[in-house]
BALOBA-1460 file (C-alpha; in Angstrom, 3 decimals):
// residues 311
<rec num="1" residu="m" x="0.000" y="0.000" z="0.000"/>
<rec num="2" residu="a" x="1.407" y="3.379" z="-1.040"/>
<rec num="3" residu="t" x="1.864" y="6.219" z="1.449"/>
<rec num="4" residu="d" x="-1.159" y="8.513" z="1.646"/>
<rec num="5" residu="f" x="0.438" y="11.950" z="1.579"/>
<rec num="6" residu="r" x="-2.852" y="13.578" z="2.543"/>
<rec num="7" residu="r" x="-2.498" y="12.107" z="6.012"/>
<rec num="8" residu="k" x="0.682" y="14.169" z="6.527"/>
<rec num="9" residu="e" x="-1.585" y="17.148" z="7.169"/>
<rec num="10" residu="i" x="-1.645" y="16.046" z="10.831"/>
<rec num="11" residu="l" x="2.128" y="16.457" z="11.199"/>
<rec num="12" residu="p" x="2.050" y="20.197" z="12.124"/>
<rec num="13" residu="e" x="-0.343" y="19.338" z="14.950"/>
<rec num="14" residu="i" x="1.998" y="16.586" z="16.182"/>
<rec num="15" residu="t" x="4.926" y="19.017" z="15.956"/>
<rec num="16" residu="g" x="3.017" y="21.529" z="18.070"/>
<rec num="17" residu="q" x="2.322" y="18.911" z="20.744"/>
<rec num="18" residu="i" x="5.995" y="17.954" z="20.855"/>
<rec num="19" residu="v" x="7.129" y="21.590" z="21.180"/>
<rec num="20" residu="n" x="4.534" y="22.192" z="23.912"/>
<rec num="21" residu="s" x="6.094" y="19.329" z="25.846"/>
<rec num="22" residu="y" x="9.376" y="21.253" z="25.797"/>
<rec num="23" residu="h" x="7.662" y="23.983" z="27.820"/>
<rec num="24" residu="e" x="5.966" y="21.543" z="30.168"/>
<rec num="25" residu="i" x="8.963" y="19.234" z="30.702"/>
<rec num="26" residu="g" x="12.000" y="21.470" z="30.798"/>
<rec num="27" residu="t" x="14.382" y="19.100" z="32.546"/>
<rec num="28" residu="i" x="15.316" y="17.072" z="29.450"/>
<rec num="29" residu="n" x="15.761" y="19.743" z="26.803"/>
<rec num="30" residu="h" x="18.507" y="22.331" z="26.450"/>
<rec num="31" residu="l" x="17.034" y="25.365" z="24.701"/>
<rec num="32" residu="g" x="18.049" y="28.989" z="25.013"/>
<rec num="33" residu="h" x="21.069" y="28.207" z="27.186"/>
<rec num="34" residu="c" x="24.841" y="28.199" z="26.802"/>
<rec num="35" residu="p" x="26.140" y="25.735" z="24.196"/>
<rec num="36" residu="l" x="27.072" y="22.353" z="25.621"/>
<rec num="37" residu="p" x="30.165" y="20.360" z="24.635"/>
<rec num="38" residu="s" x="29.601" y="18.600" z="21.319"/>
<rec num="39" residu="y" x="29.563" y="14.809" z="21.163"/>
<rec num="40" residu="n" x="30.893" y="14.935" z="17.605"/>
<rec num="41" residu="e" x="33.788" y="17.138" z="18.667"/>
<rec num="42" residu="i" x="34.593" y="14.946" z="21.675"/>
<rec num="43" residu="s" x="34.632" y="11.868" z="19.412"/>
<rec num="44" residu="k" x="37.011" y="13.626" z="17.030"/>
<rec num="45" residu="l" x="39.187" y="14.705" z="19.958"/>
<rec num="46" residu="l" x="39.501" y="11.095" z="21.083"/>
<rec num="47" residu="e" x="40.431" y="9.960" z="17.586"/>
<rec num="48" residu="d" x="43.099" y="12.655" z="17.314"/>
<rec num="49" residu="l" x="44.449" y="11.862" z="20.777"/>
<rec num="50" residu="s" x="44.633" y="8.169" z="19.901"/>
<rec num="51" residu="e" x="46.551" y="9.128" z="16.759"/>
<rec num="52" residu="i" x="49.116" y="10.914" z="18.913"/>
<rec num="53" residu="l" x="49.312" y="8.199" z="21.572"/>
<rec num="54" residu="f" x="49.754" y="5.388" z="19.021"/>
<rec num="55" residu="p" x="51.224" y="7.038" z="15.906"/>
<rec num="56" residu="g" x="51.187" y="4.933" z="12.772"/>
<rec num="57" residu="y" x="48.419" y="2.593" z="13.937"/>
<rec num="58" residu="r" x="45.304" y="4.564" z="13.114"/>
<rec num="59" residu="r" x="44.486" y="6.967" z="10.274"/>
<rec num="60" residu="r" x="47.923" y="8.002" z="9.032"/>
<rec num="61" residu="q" x="50.390" y="5.306" z="8.075"/>
<rec num="62" residu="n" x="53.858" y="5.595" z="6.524"/>
<rec num="63" residu="l" x="54.943" y="7.874" z="9.340"/>
<rec num="64" residu="h" x="58.644" y="8.114" z="10.151"/>
<rec num="65" residu="f" x="60.915" y="10.353" z="12.203"/>
<rec num="66" residu="g" x="61.321" y="12.660" z="9.212"/>
<rec num="67" residu="n" x="57.653" y="13.631" z="9.034"/>
<rec num="68" residu="v" x="56.170" y="12.739" z="12.422"/>
<rec num="69" residu="t" x="57.014" y="16.082" z="14.038"/>
<rec num="70" residu="y" x="55.054" y="18.009" z="11.411"/>
<rec num="71" residu="y" x="52.132" y="15.592" z="11.587"/>
<rec num="72" residu="v" x="51.896" y="15.533" z="15.377"/>
<rec num="73" residu="g" x="52.433" y="19.285" z="15.572"/>
<rec num="74" residu="d" x="49.440" y="19.847" z="13.299"/>
<rec num="75" residu="l" x="47.307" y="17.530" z="15.462"/>
<rec num="76" residu="v" x="48.427" y="19.192" z="18.690"/>
<rec num="77" residu="d" x="47.571" y="22.621" z="17.311"/>
<rec num="78" residu="s" x="44.116" y="21.437" z="16.283"/>
<rec num="79" residu="l" x="43.581" y="19.666" z="19.613"/>
<rec num="80" residu="h" x="44.499" y="22.829" z="21.486"/>
<rec num="81" residu="d" x="41.796" y="24.818" z="19.733"/>
<rec num="82" residu="m" x="39.100" y="22.138" z="19.947"/>
<rec num="83" residu="l" x="39.776" y="21.239" z="23.566"/>
<rec num="84" residu="t" x="39.890" y="24.876" z="24.631"/>
<rec num="85" residu="e" x="36.507" y="25.534" z="23.041"/>
<rec num="86" residu="q" x="34.857" y="22.394" z="24.429"/>
<rec num="87" residu="i" x="36.247" y="22.829" z="27.947"/>
<rec num="88" residu="a" x="35.205" y="26.496" z="27.953"/>
<rec num="89" residu="r" x="31.671" y="25.435" z="27.035"/>
<rec num="90" residu="a" x="31.640" y="22.890" z="29.840"/>
<rec num="91" residu="l" x="32.962" y="25.376" z="32.408"/>
<rec num="92" residu="r" x="30.518" y="28.100" z="31.399"/>
<rec num="93" residu="h" x="27.501" y="25.802" z="31.416"/>
<rec num="94" residu="d" x="28.479" y="24.318" z="34.772"/>
<rec num="95" residu="f" x="28.789" y="27.837" z="36.207"/>
<rec num="96" residu="t" x="25.434" y="29.030" z="34.870"/>
<rec num="97" residu="t" x="23.726" y="25.868" z="36.102"/>
<rec num="98" residu="r" x="25.082" y="26.219" z="39.628"/>
<rec num="99" residu="t" x="24.492" y="29.979" z="39.887"/>
<rec num="100" residu="d" x="21.331" y="30.391" z="37.764"/>
<rec num="101" residu="a" x="23.231" y="33.018" z="35.791"/>
<rec num="102" residu="v" x="22.187" y="33.993" z="32.279"/>
<rec num="103" residu="c" x="24.440" y="32.503" z="29.625"/>
<rec num="104" residu="n" x="25.608" y="35.800" z="28.152"/>
<rec num="105" residu="a" x="25.781" y="37.631" z="31.472"/>
<rec num="106" residu="i" x="29.023" y="39.458" z="32.172"/>
<rec num="107" residu="v" x="30.933" y="37.562" z="34.862"/>
<rec num="108" residu="e" x="34.377" y="37.982" z="36.348"/>
<rec num="109" residu="r" x="35.544" y="34.536" z="35.224"/>
<rec num="110" residu="d" x="37.302" y="34.155" z="31.876"/>
<rec num="111" residu="f" x="36.176" y="30.655" z="30.875"/>
<rec num="112" residu="e" x="38.234" y="30.611" z="27.673"/>
<rec num="113" residu="a" x="41.436" y="31.489" z="29.549"/>
<rec num="114" residu="e" x="40.712" y="28.823" z="32.177"/>
<rec num="115" residu="a" x="40.004" y="26.292" z="29.435"/>
<rec num="116" residu="q" x="43.241" y="27.083" z="27.629"/>
<rec num="117" residu="e" x="45.238" y="26.653" z="30.843"/>
<rec num="118" residu="i" x="43.621" y="23.263" z="31.462"/>
<rec num="119" residu="t" x="44.166" y="22.256" z="27.830"/>
<rec num="120" residu="l" x="47.874" y="23.085" z="27.876"/>
<rec num="121" residu="d" x="48.352" y="21.284" z="31.177"/>
<rec num="122" residu="f" x="46.496" y="18.261" z="29.794"/>
<rec num="123" residu="l" x="48.534" y="18.149" z="26.572"/>
<rec num="124" residu="k" x="51.767" y="18.258" z="28.598"/>
<rec num="125" residu="c" x="50.846" y="14.941" z="30.255"/>
<rec num="126" residu="i" x="50.691" y="12.983" z="26.974"/>
<rec num="127" residu="p" x="54.315" y="11.689" z="27.123"/>
<rec num="128" residu="e" x="53.666" y="10.338" z="30.629"/>
<rec num="129" residu="l" x="50.401" y="8.734" z="29.472"/>
<rec num="130" residu="r" x="52.273" y="7.027" z="26.629"/>
<rec num="131" residu="s" x="54.697" y="5.576" z="29.145"/>
<rec num="132" residu="i" x="51.837" y="4.188" z="31.247"/>
<rec num="133" residu="l" x="49.976" y="2.847" z="28.201"/>
<rec num="134" residu="s" x="53.105" y="1.059" z="26.988"/>
<rec num="135" residu="k" x="53.019" y="-0.880" z="30.267"/>
<rec num="136" residu="d" x="49.319" y="-1.631" z="29.778"/>
<rec num="137" residu="v" x="50.070" y="-3.020" z="26.314"/>
<rec num="138" residu="q" x="52.879" y="-5.165" z="27.698"/>
<rec num="139" residu="a" x="50.615" y="-6.420" z="30.513"/>
<rec num="140" residu="a" x="48.050" y="-7.497" z="27.918"/>
<rec num="141" residu="f" x="50.700" y="-9.386" z="25.962"/>
<rec num="142" residu="d" x="52.120" y="-11.017" z="29.080"/>
<rec num="143" residu="g" x="48.670" y="-11.960" z="30.343"/>
<rec num="144" residu="d" x="47.075" y="-13.355" z="27.190"/>
<rec num="145" residu="p" x="48.587" y="-16.426" z="25.520"/>
<rec num="146" residu="a" x="46.366" y="-15.766" z="22.487"/>
<rec num="147" residu="a" x="48.186" y="-12.503" z="21.741"/>
<rec num="148" residu="m" x="50.713" y="-12.907" z="18.952"/>
<rec num="149" residu="n" x="52.417" y="-9.515" z="19.282"/>
<rec num="150" residu="l" x="52.025" y="-6.003" z="20.667"/>
<rec num="151" residu="d" x="50.666" y="-4.666" z="17.376"/>
<rec num="152" residu="e" x="47.675" y="-7.007" z="17.576"/>
<rec num="153" residu="i" x="46.840" y="-5.650" z="21.027"/>
<rec num="154" residu="i" x="47.057" y="-2.012" z="19.915"/>
<rec num="155" residu="f" x="44.967" y="-2.694" z="16.807"/>
<rec num="156" residu="s" x="42.200" y="-4.815" z="18.238"/>
<rec num="157" residu="y" x="41.941" y="-5.269" z="22.016"/>
<rec num="158" residu="p" x="38.856" y="-3.566" z="23.485"/>
<rec num="159" residu="g" x="40.422" y="-3.577" z="26.938"/>
<rec num="160" residu="l" x="43.277" y="-1.402" z="25.682"/>
<rec num="161" residu="e" x="40.873" y="0.992" z="23.970"/>
<rec num="162" residu="a" x="38.859" y="1.281" z="27.183"/>
<rec num="163" residu="i" x="41.853" y="1.933" z="29.416"/>
<rec num="164" residu="t" x="43.317" y="4.396" z="26.884"/>
<rec num="165" residu="i" x="40.162" y="6.501" z="26.870"/>
<rec num="166" residu="h" x="39.901" y="6.162" z="30.632"/>
<rec num="167" residu="r" x="43.397" y="7.478" z="31.197"/>
<rec num="168" residu="l" x="42.610" y="10.507" z="29.016"/>
<rec num="169" residu="a" x="39.253" y="11.107" z="30.697"/>
<rec num="170" residu="h" x="40.766" y="10.701" z="34.160"/>
<rec num="171" residu="e" x="43.287" y="13.477" z="33.490"/>
<rec num="172" residu="l" x="40.447" y="15.868" z="32.658"/>
<rec num="173" residu="y" x="38.444" y="14.598" z="35.638"/>
<rec num="174" residu="r" x="41.402" y="15.375" z="37.929"/>
<rec num="175" residu="r" x="41.414" y="18.893" z="36.508"/>
<rec num="176" residu="k" x="37.725" y="19.242" z="37.443"/>
<rec num="177" residu="v" x="36.456" y="19.570" z="33.882"/>
<rec num="178" residu="p" x="32.656" y="19.084" z="33.878"/>
<rec num="179" residu="f" x="30.783" y="16.821" z="31.432"/>
<rec num="180" residu="i" x="33.608" y="15.942" z="29.048"/>
<rec num="181" residu="p" x="35.296" y="13.116" z="31.023"/>
<rec num="182" residu="r" x="31.967" y="11.315" z="31.374"/>
<rec num="183" residu="m" x="31.191" y="11.871" z="27.691"/>
<rec num="184" residu="m" x="34.516" y="10.221" z="26.870"/>
<rec num="185" residu="s" x="33.902" y="7.253" z="29.153"/>
<rec num="186" residu="e" x="30.413" y="6.668" z="27.755"/>
<rec num="187" residu="r" x="31.785" y="6.692" z="24.209"/>
<rec num="188" residu="s" x="34.242" y="4.030" z="25.303"/>
<rec num="189" residu="h" x="31.440" y="2.092" z="27.006"/>
<rec num="190" residu="s" x="29.328" y="2.075" z="23.847"/>
<rec num="191" residu="r" x="32.263" y="0.873" z="21.726"/>
<rec num="192" residu="t" x="33.783" y="-1.736" z="24.033"/>
<rec num="193" residu="g" x="31.101" y="-2.805" z="26.509"/>
<rec num="194" residu="i" x="33.472" y="-1.755" z="29.312"/>
<rec num="195" residu="d" x="32.156" y="0.863" z="31.735"/>
<rec num="196" residu="i" x="34.876" y="2.719" z="33.653"/>
<rec num="197" residu="h" x="33.983" y="5.894" z="35.509"/>
<rec num="198" residu="p" x="36.575" y="8.603" z="34.780"/>
<rec num="199" residu="g" x="37.126" y="9.098" z="38.502"/>
<rec num="200" residu="a" x="38.535" y="5.591" z="39.040"/>
<rec num="201" residu="q" x="42.245" y="5.563" z="39.936"/>
<rec num="202" residu="i" x="43.987" y="2.814" z="37.979"/>
<rec num="203" residu="g" x="47.683" y="1.989" z="38.203"/>
<rec num="204" residu="h" x="49.952" y="0.987" z="35.340"/>
<rec num="205" residu="s" x="50.173" y="-2.482" z="33.770"/>
<rec num="206" residu="f" x="46.393" y="-2.930" z="33.908"/>
<rec num="207" residu="f" x="44.790" y="-5.577" z="31.698"/>
<rec num="208" residu="i" x="41.131" y="-6.295" z="31.004"/>
<rec num="209" residu="d" x="40.813" y="-9.625" z="29.169"/>
<rec num="210" residu="h" x="37.807" y="-9.891" z="26.814"/>
<rec num="211" residu="g" x="36.142" y="-7.070" z="28.721"/>
<rec num="212" residu="t" x="32.431" y="-7.189" z="27.897"/>
<rec num="213" residu="g" x="30.310" y="-6.239" z="30.893"/>
<rec num="214" residu="v" x="33.116" y="-4.918" z="33.115"/>
<rec num="215" residu="v" x="31.986" y="-2.110" z="35.460"/>
<rec num="216" residu="i" x="34.442" y="-0.024" z="37.503"/>
<rec num="217" residu="g" x="32.995" y="2.643" z="39.786"/>
<rec num="218" residu="e" x="34.062" y="6.219" z="40.398"/>
<rec num="219" residu="t" x="35.948" y="5.777" z="43.679"/>
<rec num="220" residu="c" x="37.734" y="2.523" z="42.823"/>
<rec num="221" residu="e" x="41.451" y="2.410" z="43.522"/>
<rec num="222" residu="i" x="43.282" y="-0.181" z="41.457"/>
<rec num="223" residu="h" x="46.984" y="-0.694" z="42.056"/>
<rec num="224" residu="p" x="49.493" y="-1.753" z="39.361"/>
<rec num="225" residu="y" x="49.651" y="-5.182" z="37.684"/>
<rec num="226" residu="v" x="45.950" y="-6.003" z="38.117"/>
<rec num="227" residu="k" x="44.189" y="-8.298" z="35.647"/>
<rec num="228" residu="i" x="40.424" y="-8.660" z="35.378"/>
<rec num="229" residu="y" x="38.146" y="-10.661" z="33.102"/>
<rec num="230" residu="q" x="34.771" y="-10.066" z="31.477"/>
<rec num="231" residu="g" x="31.702" y="-9.375" z="33.572"/>
<rec num="232" residu="v" x="33.595" y="-8.149" z="36.653"/>
<rec num="233" residu="t" x="31.842" y="-5.497" z="38.744"/>
<rec num="234" residu="l" x="33.742" y="-3.255" z="41.132"/>
<rec num="235" residu="g" x="30.753" y="-1.458" z="42.560"/>
<rec num="236" residu="a" x="29.101" y="0.251" z="45.505"/>
<rec num="237" residu="l" x="27.497" y="-1.679" z="48.326"/>
<rec num="238" residu="s" x="25.122" y="1.101" z="49.347"/>
<rec num="239" residu="f" x="24.699" y="4.838" z="48.960"/>
<rec num="240" residu="p" x="24.950" y="6.862" z="52.199"/>
<rec num="241" residu="k" x="22.227" y="9.495" z="52.566"/>
<rec num="242" residu="d" x="21.872" y="12.695" z="54.582"/>
<rec num="243" residu="s" x="19.117" y="13.516" z="57.078"/>
<rec num="244" residu="e" x="16.778" y="14.527" z="54.240"/>
<rec num="245" residu="g" x="17.278" y="11.293" z="52.335"/>
<rec num="246" residu="n" x="19.532" y="12.717" z="49.631"/>
<rec num="247" residu="i" x="22.520" y="10.713" z="48.416"/>
<rec num="248" residu="i" x="25.806" y="11.957" z="49.901"/>
<rec num="249" residu="r" x="28.185" y="12.432" z="47.009"/>
<rec num="250" residu="g" x="31.965" y="12.281" z="47.077"/>
<rec num="251" residu="s" x="32.399" y="9.489" z="49.641"/>
<rec num="252" residu="k" x="34.471" y="6.345" z="49.027"/>
<rec num="253" residu="r" x="31.900" y="3.861" z="47.711"/>
<rec num="254" residu="h" x="33.919" y="1.400" z="45.633"/>
<rec num="255" residu="p" x="36.616" y="-1.164" z="46.513"/>
<rec num="256" residu="t" x="40.378" y="-0.909" z="46.577"/>
<rec num="257" residu="i" x="42.249" y="-3.584" z="44.600"/>
<rec num="258" residu="g" x="45.825" y="-4.319" z="45.649"/>
<rec num="259" residu="e" x="48.836" y="-4.836" z="43.412"/>
<rec num="260" residu="g" x="48.996" y="-7.999" z="41.329"/>
<rec num="261" residu="v" x="45.394" y="-9.093" z="41.967"/>
<rec num="262" residu="v" x="43.595" y="-11.304" z="39.418"/>
<rec num="263" residu="i" x="39.786" y="-11.179" z="39.269"/>
<rec num="264" residu="y" x="38.084" y="-13.836" z="37.154"/>
<rec num="265" residu="a" x="34.909" y="-13.608" z="35.085"/>
<rec num="266" residu="n" x="31.632" y="-12.371" z="36.570"/>
<rec num="267" residu="a" x="33.055" y="-11.731" z="40.025"/>
<rec num="268" residu="t" x="31.451" y="-8.908" z="42.012"/>
<rec num="269" residu="i" x="33.326" y="-6.874" z="44.625"/>
<rec num="270" residu="l" x="31.368" y="-4.195" z="46.440"/>
<rec num="271" residu="g" x="31.893" y="-1.475" z="49.017"/>
<rec num="272" residu="g" x="34.170" y="1.450" z="49.737"/>
<rec num="273" residu="d" x="35.652" y="-0.266" z="52.779"/>
<rec num="274" residu="t" x="36.458" y="-3.452" z="50.858"/>
<rec num="275" residu="v" x="40.185" y="-3.934" z="50.250"/>
<rec num="276" residu="i" x="41.532" y="-6.851" z="48.218"/>
<rec num="277" residu="g" x="45.051" y="-7.597" z="49.427"/>
<rec num="278" residu="s" x="47.921" y="-7.700" z="46.957"/>
<rec num="279" residu="n" x="48.575" y="-10.831" z="44.886"/>
<rec num="280" residu="s" x="45.178" y="-12.306" z="45.734"/>
<rec num="281" residu="v" x="42.988" y="-14.241" z="43.291"/>
<rec num="282" residu="i" x="39.217" y="-13.795" z="43.142"/>
<rec num="283" residu="g" x="37.567" y="-16.731" z="41.406"/>
<rec num="284" residu="a" x="34.826" y="-16.658" z="38.800"/>
<rec num="285" residu="s" x="31.335" y="-15.634" z="39.977"/>
<rec num="286" residu="v" x="32.505" y="-14.818" z="43.514"/>
<rec num="287" residu="s" x="30.480" y="-12.138" z="45.307"/>
<rec num="288" residu="l" x="32.606" y="-10.349" z="47.877"/>
<rec num="289" residu="m" x="31.661" y="-7.553" z="50.258"/>
<rec num="290" residu="k" x="34.491" y="-7.662" z="52.799"/>
<rec num="291" residu="s" x="38.240" y="-7.185" z="52.801"/>
<rec num="292" residu="i" x="40.711" y="-10.027" z="52.380"/>
<rec num="293" residu="p" x="44.425" y="-10.119" z="53.278"/>
<rec num="294" residu="p" x="47.234" y="-10.352" z="50.700"/>
<rec num="295" residu="n" x="47.956" y="-13.658" z="48.949"/>
<rec num="296" residu="t" x="44.412" y="-14.979" z="49.417"/>
<rec num="297" residu="i" x="42.516" y="-17.176" z="46.953"/>
<rec num="298" residu="v" x="38.735" y="-16.802" z="47.067"/>
<rec num="299" residu="t" x="36.547" y="-19.282" z="45.194"/>
<rec num="300" residu="i" x="33.043" y="-20.668" z="45.440"/>
<rec num="301" residu="e" x="32.351" y="-24.356" z="45.710"/>
<rec num="302" residu="k" x="31.629" y="-25.959" z="42.393"/>
<rec num="303" residu="p" x="27.981" y="-26.896" z="41.954"/>
<rec num="304" residu="s" x="27.129" y="-30.582" z="41.821"/>
<rec num="305" residu="l" x="26.437" y="-31.631" z="38.248"/>
<rec num="306" residu="k" x="23.891" y="-34.323" z="37.357"/>
<rec num="307" residu="f" x="23.986" y="-36.302" z="34.119"/>
<rec num="308" residu="r" x="21.232" y="-38.414" z="32.638"/>
<rec num="309" residu="e" x="20.660" y="-40.073" z="29.341"/>
<rec num="310" residu="a" x="18.616" y="-38.037" z="26.909"/>
<rec num="311" residu="s" x="15.277" y="-39.586" z="26.065"/>
């Protein structure tokens, strides 16, 4: 049956109803306010940053020491401008939201200058991030017998992509940039199935094997040389509330994982007071809500299997 174009006459009425809902439900639309950071720009920023962190692996090949300075310099210049603009948007919107100020009101703060200072400080940390990521790549190779070489890990391992974006987002989170770190982490989550809050503190030589379904909360502290498998949750046991029943934000809600710990698939570790001692092993499907000392192996008893002949 062909479309009856006469029935499209109702569309202006539907449009009016939708627009009216913008007036009635103002909490989920952003109209007439300061521009927010752009998802498209943040995605491009992450692609450009990945190009700098792992030169020769992504868009531009045939790079060598004769042309890499020009290429990276062009990217850094572009990143400076994009990051400054996006961070300034985030800072301005956060300020107007908290103070109920009008977007174009004259204020004493220079958001663009603040954003540029944060951007330059962030770009300076890239060499250090490359050093940490090189240890993450090596940890993945050392921890996965299926890995043939380091290049394969850089090209194709979702765990490396997730930790790369996390390390970038965490640097902006530490610099108190609103919105953008979480936008970065959610882009990573949608691409890899790995959900790491940008506030999580993660040491070097970190490896997520397979990765799908991993959740790492905001106040997690993960020491170096930790390896976790798919489906692991490092979460909160409960949310403390104030006298009026509102969630108290900023408290330690997620576990601390000691150096050299291995956490197998689908294990769940909860609570801000929970500390997993160094060099411990948490078995598959374990649910743990209390601390354990170093060098401890935690497993659950294997279920009893029954076999019968198929009819």
